[in-house]
C-alpha positions in Angstrom: -20.8 70.8 -17.3 -19.6 67.5 -16.1 -20.6 64.5 -18.3 -22.2 61.5 -16.7 -21.2 58.1 -18.0 -23.6 55.5 -18.1 -22.8 51.5 -19.5 -25.5 48.9 -20.7 -25.2 45.7 -21.2 -27.6 43.6 -23.5 -29.3 40.6 -21.6 -30.3 37.8 -23.6 -33.5 35.0 -22.4 -32.1 31.6 -22.3 -32.5 29.4 -25.5 -34.9 26.8 -25.2 -33.4 23.3 -26.1 -35.7 20.4 -27.4 -34.3 17.0 -27.7 -35.6 14.1 -30.0 -34.7 10.7 -30.6 -34.6 8.3 -33.8 -33.5 4.8 -33.3 -32.6 2.4 -36.2 -33.0 -0.6 -34.4 -34.6 -2.5 -31.5 -33.4 -1.0 -28.2 -34.8 -4.0 -26.5 -33.5 -7.6 -27.2 -34.3 -10.7 -26.6 -32.0 -13.4 -25.0 -32.3 -17.3 -25.2 -30.9 -18.6 -21.9 -30.8 -22.3 -23.2 -29.0 -21.4 -26.4 -27.1 -18.0 -25.1 -28.0 -16.0 -28.3 -29.5 -12.8 -28.8 -31.8 -11.6 -31.2 -31.5 -9.9 -32.9 -27.6 -10.2 -32.8 -26.3 -6.8 -32.7 -23.0 -8.1 -34.3 -25.0 -8.3 -37.5 -27.7 -6.1 -37.0 -26.2 -2.8 -35.4 -28.2 -0.1 -33.2 -28.5 3.6 -34.5 -29.3 6.1 -31.9 -29.1 10.1 -32.6 -30.5 12.6 -30.5 -31.5 15.7 -32.5 -30.9 18.9 -30.4 -33.2 22.0 -31.5 -32.6 25.6 -30.3 -35.6 28.2 -29.8 -34.7 31.7 -29.1 -38.0 33.4 -27.7 -36.7 37.0 -28.7 -36.0 35.4 -32.1 -32.4 36.9 -32.2 -31.6 33.7 -33.8 -33.2 31.6 -36.4 -34.8 28.2 -34.8 -33.7 25.1 -35.8 -31.3 22.1 -35.4 -28.3 22.8 -34.0 -26.0 19.1 -33.9 -23.9 20.8 -36.4 -22.6 23.2 -34.2 -22.1 20.9 -30.8 -19.0 20.6 -29.6 -17.3 18.4 -27.1 -19.6 15.2 -28.1 -19.4 12.3 -25.9 -21.2 8.9 -25.2 -21.0 7.0 -21.6 -21.8 3.6 -20.2 -24.1 4.2 -17.1 -22.2 6.8 -15.6 -20.6 9.8 -16.6 -16.8 9.5 -15.6 -13.9 9.0 -17.6 -13.9 5.1 -16.7 -17.0 4.6 -18.5 -16.6 7.6 -21.8 -17.1 5.5 -25.1 -13.7 6.6 -26.8 -12.8 5.7 -30.4 -11.0 2.8 -29.6 -13.7 1.2 -28.4 -15.2 -1.3 -31.6 -18.0 -2.0 -30.0 -19.5 1.8 -30.6 -19.0 3.9 -33.6 -19.8 7.7 -32.9 -20.4 10.1 -35.5 -18.1 13.3 -33.8 -16.7 14.6 -37.1 -19.6 15.4 -39.4 -20.4 19.3 -40.1 -24.2 17.9 -40.3 -27.6 16.7 -38.9 -26.4 13.5 -37.8 -23.6 14.7 -35.6 -23.7 12.9 -32.1 -25.2 9.5 -33.7 -24.1 6.6 -32.2 -23.4 3.0 -33.7 -24.1 0.0 -31.3 -22.3 -2.8 -32.5 -22.5 -5.2 -29.1 -24.9 -7.2 -27.4 -26.4 -5.6 -24.2 -25.8 -7.6 -20.9 -28.6 -8.8 -19.2 -28.4 -6.6 -16.5 -29.1 -3.6 -19.3 -27.3 -0.8 -19.6 -28.1 3.4 -19.7 -26.3 5.1 -22.6 -25.9 8.9 -22.1 -25.3 11.8 -24.5 -23.3 14.7 -23.4 -22.4 17.8 -25.7 -22.1 21.3 -25.5 -23.2 24.5 -27.9 -22.1 28.2 -27.7 -24.6 30.4 -27.9 -23.9 32.6 -30.8 -25.4 35.6 -29.2 -23.3 36.0 -25.8 -20.6 33.1 -26.3 -22.1 31.3 -23.4 -21.9 27.4 -23.2 -24.9 25.7 -22.8 -24.5 21.7 -21.7 -26.3 19.3 -23.9 -27.4 15.7 -21.8 -29.8 12.9 -22.7 -29.7 9.4 -21.6 -31.9 6.1 -23.5 -32.2 2.5 -21.6 -31.2 -0.5 -23.3 -32.6 -3.8 -22.1 -32.8 -7.3 -22.5 -35.9 -9.6 -22.4 -34.8 -13.7 -21.7 -37.3 -16.1 -23.4 -36.8 -19.0 -21.1 -38.3 -19.4 -17.4 -35.6 -19.7 -15.3 -32.5 -18.3 -16.8 -29.1 -17.9 -14.8 -27.8 -14.8 -14.8 -25.7 -12.4 -12.4 -27.0 -9.0 -11.9 -24.1 -7.0 -10.5 -23.8 -3.4 -8.1 -21.0 -1.3 -7.9 -20.4 2.0 -5.9 -21.7 5.1 -8.0 -19.3 4.9 -11.0 -16.5 2.3 -9.4 -15.2 5.5 -7.7 -14.0 5.6 -4.2 -13.8 9.2 -2.7 -11.6 8.4 0.5 -12.9 11.8 2.1 -16.6 10.2 2.3 -18.1 9.7 5.6 -18.3 5.6 5.1 -15.8 2.8 5.7 -17.1 -0.2 3.6 -18.0 -0.7 -0.1 -20.2 -3.4 -1.0 -19.8 -4.9 -4.5 -22.9 -7.0 -5.8 -22.7 -10.2 -7.8 -25.7 -12.0 -7.1 -26.7 -14.7 -9.2 -30.6 -15.0 -10.1 -32.6 -17.9 -11.4 -35.4 -15.9 -13.3 -36.5 -12.6 -11.0 -36.0 -14.8 -8.0 -31.8 -15.1 -5.9 -30.7 -18.4 -6.7 -30.4 -20.3 -3.5 -27.6 -22.9 -5.0 -25.5 -20.5 -6.0 -21.6 -20.8 -5.4 -19.2 -17.4 -5.3 -15.5 -17.2 -5.5 -13.9 -13.8 -5.2 -10.0 -13.3 -6.9 -8.2 -10.2 -6.6 -5.5 -9.1 -9.3 -2.1 -9.2 -8.1 0.6 -8.7 -10.8 -0.7 -9.7 -14.1 -2.8 -12.5 -12.3 -6.1 -13.1 -10.5 -5.7 -15.0 -7.0 -8.3 -16.0 -4.7 -9.0 -13.8 -1.9 -8.9 -15.4 1.9 -12.1 -14.4 3.9 -10.5 -11.6 6.4 -7.8 -10.9 4.1 -6.9 -7.1 4.6 -10.1 -6.9 6.2 -12.5 -7.9 3.1 -15.6 -9.9 3.7 -17.9 -11.9 1.8 -15.3 -13.9 -0.3 -17.5 -16.7 -0.7 -20.8 -14.8 -1.0 -22.3 -12.6 -3.7 -21.9 -9.4 -1.6 -17.9 -8.6 -1.5 -17.2 -6.0 1.3 -14.3 -4.1 0.9 -12.7 -1.4 3.7 -12.2 1.9 1.6 -8.6 2.2 3.2 -7.9 -0.9 1.0 -8.9 0.3 -2.3 -5.5 1.7 -2.6 -5.6 3.5 -6.6 -7.1 1.0 -8.1 -8.2 -2.9 -7.2 -9.2 -5.3 -9.9 -11.7 -7.9 -8.5 -12.9 -10.8 -10.1 -16.1 -13.0 -9.2 -16.6 -16.6 -10.4 -20.3 -17.4 -10.0 -20.9 -21.1 -10.1 -23.9 -23.4 -9.5 -24.6 -27.0 -7.8 -25.9 -29.5 -9.7 -28.2 -29.5 -7.1 -28.7 -28.9 -3.5 -28.1 -32.2 -1.6 -26.0 -31.9 1.6 -26.2 -28.4 1.0 -26.7 -26.1 4.5 -29.4 -23.6 3.5 -29.2 -21.5 6.0 -26.3 -18.9 6.2 -24.7 -17.3 9.3 -25.3 -13.9 7.1 -29.1 -14.5 7.8 -28.6 -15.0 11.5 -26.1 -12.2 12.1 -26.8 -9.3 9.8 -30.6 -10.0 8.6 -31.9 -10.6 11.9 -30.2 -7.4 13.6 -31.4 -5.0 10.5 -35.4 -6.0 11.4 -34.3 -5.1 15.3 -30.7 -4.9 16.2 -29.9 -6.8 19.5 -31.9 -10.1 18.3 -28.6 -11.7 17.6 -25.6 -10.9 19.5 -22.1 -12.9 19.0 -20.2 -14.3 21.7 -17.8 -17.1 22.7 -17.4 -19.6 25.6 -15.7 -22.9 26.0 -18.3 -24.4 24.1 -17.3 -22.4 21.3 -18.7 -19.3 19.4 -22.4 -18.5 19.5 -24.9 -16.2 19.0 -26.9 -14.9 21.9 -30.8 -14.8 20.8 -33.2 -12.8 22.2 -36.5 -15.0 21.7 -39.1 -12.3 22.2 -36.9 -10.1 20.0 -37.2 -12.8 17.2 -40.6 -13.4 17.8 -41.8 -9.4 17.3 -39.4 -8.7 14.5 -40.7 -11.1 12.2 -44.3 -9.9 12.8 -44.9 -11.9 16.0 -44.1 -14.9 14.6 -46.1 -14.6 11.4 -43.4 -14.5 9.2 -40.7 -16.5 7.8 -37.3 -16.4 9.9 -35.1 -16.7 6.8 -36.9 -13.9 5.0 -38.3 -15.9 2.3 -34.7 -16.5 0.6 -35.0 -20.2 0.8 -37.0 -21.9 -1.7 -38.6 -25.3 -0.7 -38.9 -27.8 -3.2 -42.3 -29.5 -3.3 -42.9 -33.0 -1.5 -39.1 -32.6 -0.3 -38.3 -33.8 3.1 -35.7 -31.7 5.4 -33.6 -32.1 8.4 -33.6 -29.1 10.6 -31.0 -28.9 13.5 -30.0 -26.8 16.0 -27.1 -26.6 18.4 -28.0 -24.6 21.3 -28.3 -23.9 25.1 -30.4 -21.6 27.7 -28.1 -19.4 29.9 -30.1 -20.5 32.8 -32.8 -22.8 34.0 -36.1 -21.6 33.5 -39.9 -23.1 34.6 -41.1 -23.0 30.4 -38.8 -23.7 27.2 -37.3 -20.7 25.7 -37.1 -20.3 21.9 -39.3 -22.4 19.8 -39.0 -22.5 16.3 -41.8 -24.0 14.1 -42.0 -25.6 10.5 -45.4 -24.7 8.8 -46.4 -26.3 6.4 -48.9 -25.3 3.1 -51.3 -27.3 4.4 -51.9 -25.3 7.7 -50.0 -28.3 9.5 -46.7 -27.7 11.3 -44.3 -29.3 13.4 -41.4 -27.4 16.1 -38.4 -27.9 17.8 -37.5 -26.3 21.0 -35.1 -25.9 23.6 -35.7 -27.4 27.2 -36.2 -25.2 30.4 -33.5 -27.1 31.9 -31.1 -27.1 28.8 -28.0 -25.2 30.1 -25.5 -27.6 28.6 -24.9 -27.6 25.0 -27.3 -30.1 23.1 -28.3 -30.8 19.4 -32.1 -30.8 18.5 -33.2 -31.9 15.3 -36.6 -32.5 13.5 -37.2 -34.6 9.9 -40.0 -33.1 7.7 -43.1 -35.1 7.4 -43.1 -37.1 4.0 -45.3 -35.6 1.6 -45.4 -32.2 3.0 -44.3 -29.2 1.9 -42.6 -26.4 3.8 -44.2 -23.1 3.6 -42.2 -21.1 5.9 -40.1 -21.3 9.3 -41.4 -19.2 12.2 -40.4 -19.0 15.8 -42.4 -18.0 19.2 -41.1 -18.8 22.4 -42.2 -20.1 25.9 -40.6 -17.8 28.3 -38.0 -15.3 27.7 -36.6 -15.5 30.9 -33.0 -16.7 29.9 -31.4 -16.0 26.6 -30.5 -18.6 24.4 -27.0 -19.6 23.0 -27.2 -20.9 19.5 -23.9 -22.2 18.5 -25.0 -23.7 14.9 -28.2 -24.0 12.8 -28.9 -26.1 9.8 -31.3 -26.7 7.2 -30.5 -30.3 4.5 -32.6 -32.1 2.3 -33.3 -35.3 3.6 -32.8 -38.5 1.6 -32.4 -41.1 4.3 -31.0 -41.9 7.7 -27.2 -41.7 6.4 -25.3 -44.2 9.1 -21.9 -42.7 8.8 -20.7 -41.6 12.2 -20.4 -37.5 11.9 -18.0 -36.5 9.3 -19.4 -37.8 6.4 -19.2 -34.9 4.0 -15.6 -35.3 4.3 -14.5 -38.6 5.7 -10.5 -39.6 6.2 -10.4 -43.1 6.8 -7.5 -45.8 7.4 -9.0 -49.1 7.5 -11.4 -47.9 10.6 -14.9 -48.1 11.0 -17.3 -46.0 9.4 -20.4 -47.4 11.2 -20.7 -48.9 14.4 -23.1 -51.6 16.0 -23.3 -54.1 18.7 -26.1 -56.5 17.5 -26.7 -58.8 14.7 -27.5 -56.2 11.4 -30.6 -57.3 10.4 -30.5 -55.6 6.7 -27.6 -55.7 4.0 -25.9 -52.1 3.4 -25.7 -50.1 0.6 -22.6 -47.5 0.1 -22.1 -44.4 -2.4 -19.6 -41.8 -2.5 -19.4 -38.8 -4.9 -15.5 -38.5 -5.0 -12.7 -39.9 -3.4 -9.1 -39.4 -2.8 -6.2 -41.5 -2.0 -3.9 -40.4 0.6 -1.5 -43.3 1.0 -1.2 -46.7 -0.8 -0.5 -45.5 -4.8 -2.1 -46.8 -7.7 -5.4 -47.8 -5.8 -8.4 -47.2 -8.3 -11.3 -48.1 -6.0 -12.3 -48.3 -2.6 -13.3 -51.4 -0.5 -16.1 -52.0 2.3 -17.1 -54.7 4.5 -18.7 -55.7 7.8 -16.1 -56.6 10.3 -16.7 -58.5 13.3 -14.4 -56.8 16.1 -15.0 -59.3 18.9 -13.9 -62.4 16.8 -11.5 -60.1 14.5 -13.2 -61.6 11.3 -14.9 -60.6 8.2 -18.4 -61.3 8.1 -19.6 -60.1 4.7 -18.3 -59.8 1.1 -15.8 -57.0 0.1 -17.5 -54.2 -2.0 -14.9 -52.5 -4.1 -16.7 -49.1 -4.8 -15.2 -46.3 -7.5 -16.4 -42.6 -7.6 -20.5 -42.3 -8.0 -21.1 -46.0 -8.0 -23.1 -48.0 -5.7 -21.2 -51.1 -3.1 -23.8 -53.4 -2.0 -22.2 -55.2 1.2 -23.9 -58.7 2.0 -24.0 -60.0 5.5 -22.9 -63.6 6.2 -25.0 -66.2 7.5 -24.3 -67.8 11.0 -22.5 -64.7 12.9 -23.0 -64.4 16.4 -25.3 -61.4 17.4 -23.5 -60.9 20.9 -20.5 -59.4 18.8 -19.7 -56.0 18.2 -19.7 -55.4 14.5 -18.7 -52.2 12.1 -18.8 -51.3 8.7 -14.7 -51.0 8.1 -13.4 -48.6 4.8 -9.8 -48.8 3.5 -8.2 -47.7 0.2 -6.8 -51.3 -1.1 -8.0 -55.1 -0.7 -7.3 -56.4 2.6 -7.1 -54.9 6.1 -4.1 -52.5 6.4 -4.3 -50.4 3.5 -4.0 -47.0 2.9 -5.4 -43.5 4.1 -8.4 -42.5 1.8 -10.6 -39.3 1.9 -14.4 -39.9 1.0 -16.5 -36.7 -0.1 -20.5 -36.8 0.9 -20.2 -40.7 1.6 -23.8 -42.6 2.2 -24.4 -45.6 4.2 -27.7 -46.9 4.4 -29.3 -50.1 5.4 -30.8 -52.4 2.5 -29.7 -53.4 -0.9 -29.9 -50.7 -3.6 -28.9 -49.8 -7.2 -27.1 -46.9 -8.7 -30.8 -45.6 -9.5 -32.4 -46.5 -6.8 -29.5 -45.3 -3.5 -30.9 -42.3 -1.9 -29.1 -39.1 -2.6 -27.0 -37.5 0.0 -27.7 -36.2 3.5 -25.2 -35.5 5.8 -24.5 -37.7 8.7 -26.5 -37.4 11.8 -24.9 -34.5 14.0 -23.1 -33.3 11.4 -22.9 -29.5 10.9 -22.3 -28.3 7.2 -21.4 -24.7 6.7 -23.6 -23.1 4.4 -22.4 -22.6 0.9 -22.7 -18.5 1.3 -20.6 -18.8 4.3 -17.7 -20.4 2.6 -18.6 -24.0 2.9 -16.4 -26.3 1.3 -17.1 -28.2 -1.9 -15.2 -30.7 -4.2 -16.8 -30.3 -7.8 -14.5 -27.7 -10.1 -16.2 -25.0 -12.1 -19.1 -25.9 -14.4 -19.8 -24.9 -17.8 -22.6 -23.0 -16.5 -20.0 -20.7 -14.4 -20.2 -16.7 -15.2 -17.0 -15.1 -14.6 -17.4 -11.1 -13.9 -15.1 -8.5 -13.4 -15.1 -5.5 -11.1 -12.8 -2.5 -10.7 -12.5 0.0 -7.7 -10.8 3.2 -8.0 -9.5 5.8 -5.8 -10.2 9.0 -6.9 -9.7 12.5 -4.5 -12.2 15.5 -5.0 -11.2 18.6 -6.5 -10.5 21.0 -3.4 -9.5 24.5 -2.7 -7.3 25.0 -0.3 -7.6 27.7 2.4 -5.1 29.2 5.0 -6.6 30.2 8.0 -4.6 32.7 9.8 -4.6 36.0 11.2 -3.5 39.0 8.9 -1.9 41.0 11.4 -0.6 39.9 15.0 0.5 42.5 18.2 4.2 43.1 18.4 4.5 40.7 21.2 3.1 37.7 20.3 6.0 35.4 19.9 3.9 32.3 18.5 0.7 32.3 16.4 -1.6 29.6 15.0 -2.1 28.8 11.1 -4.5 25.7 10.0 -5.8 24.4 6.7 -9.2 24.1 5.2 -10.3 21.7 2.3 -13.4 22.8 0.4 -14.9 20.6 -2.0 -18.1 20.7 -3.9 -19.6 18.4 -1.2 -18.7 20.6 1.5 -15.5 21.2 3.4 -13.6 18.3 4.1 -13.3 17.1 7.5 -10.1 16.0 8.6 -8.4 16.4 5.6 -5.2 15.4 7.5 -6.6 12.3 7.4 -5.7 12.2 3.2 -3.6 15.2 2.3 0.1 15.9 3.3 0.7 19.7 4.0 4.5 20.9 3.2 4.2 24.7 4.2 6.9 27.0 2.7 8.2 30.3 3.3 8.9 32.7 0.3 12.0 31.2 -0.9 10.3 27.6 -1.3 11.7 25.7 1.7 9.6 23.6 3.6 9.8 24.8 7.4 6.5 22.6 8.7 4.1 19.9 8.2 1.0 19.3 9.2 -2.7 20.7 8.7 -2.2 22.7 12.0 1.4 24.7 12.4 2.5 27.2 14.9 4.9 29.8 13.2 7.6 31.5 15.6 8.2 35.5 15.9 11.9 34.7 14.5 10.4 33.5 10.9 9.6 37.3 10.3 11.8 39.6 8.3 11.0 43.3 8.3 8.0 42.5 10.3 6.1 40.6 7.4 6.2 36.6 7.0 5.7 35.1 3.3 4.0 31.6 3.2 2.0 29.2 1.6 0.9 25.6 1.5 0.8 23.2 -1.1 -1.2 19.9 -0.5 -0.1 16.5 -1.7 -2.8 14.6 -2.6 -3.2 10.7 -1.3 -0.4 11.7 1.4 2.6 10.7 -0.6 4.7 12.0 1.5 3.7 11.3 5.1 2.0 7.7 4.6 5.5 6.6 5.3 5.0 6.8 8.9 5.2 3.3 10.7 2.3 1.2 11.1 2.3 -0.5 14.5 -0.7 -2.5 14.1 -0.8 -5.9 15.0 2.8 -5.4 17.0 3.1 -5.8 20.3 3.5 -2.4 21.5 3.4 -0.1 23.9 5.3 2.8 24.6 7.8 2.0 27.8 10.8 3.4 29.2 11.5 1.3 32.1 14.9 2.6 34.0 16.1 5.7 32.4 18.5 6.6 35.8 18.4 10.3 36.4 15.5 10.9 34.6 11.8 10.9 36.2 8.6 11.6 34.7 8.1 14.6 36.6 10.5 16.5 38.8 12.7 19.8 38.5 9.3 21.9 39.0 6.0 21.9 39.9 4.6 20.5 36.6 5.7 17.9 33.9 2.7 17.7 31.1 2.6 14.6 29.1 1.1 14.8 25.5 -0.4 11.5 23.2 -1.7 12.0 19.9 -3.9 8.5 18.3 -6.0 7.0 16.7 -7.9 4.3 18.1 -9.2 1.5 15.6 -11.1 -0.8 18.1 -11.4 -0.4 21.6 -9.7 -3.5 23.0 -11.7 -6.5 24.7 -9.6 -7.0 27.8 -9.5 -4.8 30.7 -7.6 -1.9 29.1 -5.2 -1.2 26.3 -1.5 0.3 27.3 -0.9 3.8 25.4 2.2 5.1 27.1 3.9 3.6 30.3 6.8 5.7 31.3 8.6 5.2 34.4 11.9 6.8 36.1 14.2 6.2 39.2 15.3 8.3 42.1 17.4 7.0 45.0 14.5 6.0 47.0 12.4 4.2 44.3 10.2 4.3 41.2 7.8 7.0 39.8 5.4 6.6 36.8 2.8 7.4 34.7 0.5 5.5 32.1 -2.1 6.2 29.3 -4.8 3.3 28.8 -7.8 3.1 27.0 -10.3 1.0 28.8 -12.8 -1.5 27.2 -15.8 0.9 27.9 -14.3 3.5 25.5 -12.9 5.8 28.3 -9.4 6.9 29.0 -7.6 5.9 32.1 -4.9 7.5 33.8 -2.3 6.2 36.2 0.3 7.6 38.5 2.8 5.6 40.4 5.1 7.3 43.0 7.3 6.1 46.2 5.4 5.0 49.2 4.9 7.6 51.6 5.2 10.7 49.0 1.7 10.5 48.1 -1.3 8.1 47.8 0.1 5.2 45.3 -3.5 4.5 44.0 -3.9 7.3 41.7 -6.1 5.5 39.2 -8.7 8.0 37.6 -11.0 7.0 34.6 -12.2 9.5 32.3 -15.6 10.5 31.3 -14.9 11.7 27.4 -15.5 8.7 24.9 -12.6 7.3 22.8 -14.2 6.3 19.2 -12.7 4.2 16.5 -11.3 5.8 13.9 -11.1 9.3 15.4 -7.9 11.5 16.3 -7.4 12.6 19.9 -4.9 14.6 21.5 -4.9 13.5 25.0 -2.9 16.1 27.7 -2.1 15.5 31.1 -0.4 17.6 34.0 1.1 15.9 36.8 1.8 17.8 40.1 4.6 16.8 42.6 2.2 15.3 44.8 0.9 13.2 41.9 -2.5 14.8 41.4 -3.3 16.0 38.0 -5.3 17.4 35.0 -6.5 15.9 31.7 -7.6 17.4 28.7 -9.1 15.4 25.8 -8.8 17.5 22.5 -8.7 20.4 24.7 -11.8 19.8 26.5 -10.9 19.2 30.3 -11.8 15.3 31.2 -13.9 14.7 34.4 -11.9 12.1 36.3 -13.5 9.6 38.4 -12.2 7.1 41.0 -13.1 3.7 39.8 -10.3 1.9 42.1 -7.8 -0.3 41.2 -4.1 -2.0 41.8 -1.2 0.5 43.0 -0.2 1.5 39.8 3.9 0.9 40.9 3.9 -2.5 41.8 1.5 -3.3 38.8 2.9 -2.1 35.7 6.5 0.5 36.8 9.8 -0.5 36.6 10.7 -4.3 35.5 8.2 -6.5 34.4 4.5 -6.2 35.5 3.7 -6.2 31.8 2.6 -9.7 31.2 -1.3 -8.7 31.7 -1.4 -5.8 29.5 -3.1 -6.0 26.5 -1.3 -3.8 23.7 -2.8 -0.8 21.7 -4.0 -1.7 18.4 -4.4 1.8 16.8 -1.9 4.4 16.0 0.0 6.4 18.1 1.0 9.4 15.9 3.5 11.9 18.9 4.3 11.4 22.5 5.8 14.5 23.8 6.8 15.5 27.6 7.3 19.0 28.7 9.2 20.0 31.8 8.1 22.5 34.1 8.7 25.5 31.5 6.8 24.1 29.0 9.8 23.3 27.0 10.3 19.5 25.2 12.0 17.2 27.5 10.7 14.4 25.1 9.4 14.5 21.7 8.7 11.1 19.9 6.7 11.6 16.4 6.4 8.8 14.1 6.9 10.9 10.9 9.3 11.6 8.1 11.6 14.3 8.9 11.8 16.8 5.4 10.9 13.3 3.4 13.8 11.5 5.4 12.3 8.2 6.9 15.1 6.6 8.1 15.0 8.8 11.7 11.5 8.6 12.1 11.7 6.5 14.5 14.1 8.0 16.7 13.3 10.3 19.3 13.5 13.8 18.5 13.8 15.4 22.1 15.1 19.1 21.8 18.5 17.5 23.9 19.3 15.5 20.7 19.4 12.1 23.1 17.8 10.2 25.8 19.8 9.7 28.8 19.2 6.3 31.0 19.7 2.6 29.3 16.6 2.1 28.3 15.1 4.8 26.0 11.5 5.2 25.1 10.9 3.1 22.7 7.9 1.2 21.0 8.2 -2.4 22.1 9.2 -5.1 18.9 9.3 -2.4 16.0 11.3 -3.7 13.3 14.3 -2.4 11.6 13.6 0.8 9.6 14.6 -1.2 6.5 12.3 -3.8 7.1 9.2 -1.2 7.0 6.9 -2.0 4.5 6.0 1.5 2.8 2.6 -0.2 1.5 1.7 -0.7 5.5 2.2 3.0 6.4 -0.4 4.9 7.7 -1.7 8.8 7.2 -0.2 10.6 9.5 -2.8 13.2 10.9 -0.9 16.2 12.5 
């Protein structure tokens, strides 16, 4: 009798883990902002935290009780569970009991004071179930907070990307690092920000737009993911103005970002002969802010009680209309209001201003409209504190003078004048310690007042002489030393008013009448050095690729008559499959000997690579494109692939069809009519033939074919219908027949072609010249190939290293090994290979 075998396995119910915390000391501290002290001070009275872990077995296989002594891999983290935030034994601000074989195992002693934004401590450990050897994860958190003991302290609230780590494969382009200065619970309107980046061992200021970084003078720095690299050390110095005089309280971000965040299209950037502007949809703005009931600046501006303000707008209508356009209304706390509006016939740039009423307090600023027929071009806007009329000609914030008038008038001055400035600099005439002012009679070429010598921060009085001729032209003159003809000086925040004042009674600074001052949030300049209240905060961004599994997608068996088959790579991560892994990894393919036979995320394996009907191969992805990223970066170079006159070579011929292939990534669609990708032309005895790729400003492809007159219609210009989006990889293939007709495919999909008219291609772009009107492509051209009628490669131009060798990556790689003609296919103005900066390479995606 045969035996029947069976196997029985024990199955245990999961253990129940229970946690309890014991705290010795205060989880919350009090912070006195005036004296910058903590109570209690953990440097004197440390905080102890212990999570006691108990295990309970419902089946009572093991005895219940505290299991701390049996915990392994005990760790504590600040805010985020990653290596950057792991509290190690070298961190003297903490002490962790890792080694004790007791119930206190895992206890943490905190010796540092909690930052004002608070901190979350995270406890992790492992416990091995003695019944079956399975590992159970232990995880608990506890928050430490701070209570500020003064009503309005200044403090920074910071925000990072999660864990300060950038995953390049995430579907995002920008990391925003917040470093906002608060007074109490509100963002402080007098904040000044300066962002710096560590280069070498020093921190240097970031210029706005540097490597695509924006917000260098704001509390929100926006960093493109691609610029982070392996690590980026940032520092933000946050300072405060001593007061808000002369500061524009309206930032561009309020207009460009905040308005459109509520309703897209309310504010659209543009530029004309009058400068840069925002096109404002008055009706859209009205609706976005609760039909004119809510503050158009989102309540971000804190208005001082009984403070007067000057509100100025530089604008024009796009066309005349029956009624006024955009109307901006200042609402006072007592229910009254005051407004400015753009006149119905204002189609040239004009400045509208109002000064708020004395003794009134602004509650909010709202909008409405008279009629919405034409949009409004808004060139500038500002709201500044008003402390009296500043008589300085435009430029009082920074005024450069050289014995010149700072205020002109054509009648007898009825009053004396007082002048003051916050700071001055001598441009010429060394040794000057004060600045001088007086009234000058231009008609009589004579001085008609005393000379007022003024130092920084002092008030100087100019007293008009008696007996002057009121019909003459006068002006207040400023210069850097006694007597006319003195050196040049620059004044900051210069205030000139009628009347006699002292240091105590002189009005505070107000910008000159038509002077538009940049908001501090927009990087407006200021001369003050950092004060003792400046707060410095360091931030770190780093790049970390996700852990992935690599899979080769290829047939396991192929038919004996197959000469070429495709294999590709798929990357699987914990977040799912990585889209376009070729953007982030290099893929060297190896045969069984370990030799690299191809590179790329997709390869074609040839029949001759088989041995005994088998072919063993593998792919080892290189994280971060350590090899492939050396391909040349053509961004910013006057570039287009050209082949102007290769004698004896034509873009098609020698058969019925020639195929052109270009692979590229567009970074942005050009603002001009088109952006050239490729232009190639050839010469027959009777003239030129040519072909070109371009991207139109509407994001569609344009294909142009040019030929010899009489052969076929020379105006073969066709527009595609498939959208070309920035940041994506495209492979465009075009098959051209001898009669000039052609078909196009974009990423394997046939591109429906439409006729839009256009110039004769041969006269516009073929041959010598004709390139002056062409906008050059600002993306990345990865490969350009021409196939002949038999589909063999005629030209192959790829911008990749060959087997890791970068020396030849800018050379033609056609199978013939040479390019005939006296003007080979080449990017225009590409630097010598030795001068290409490796750090400016781009990621090859094929």
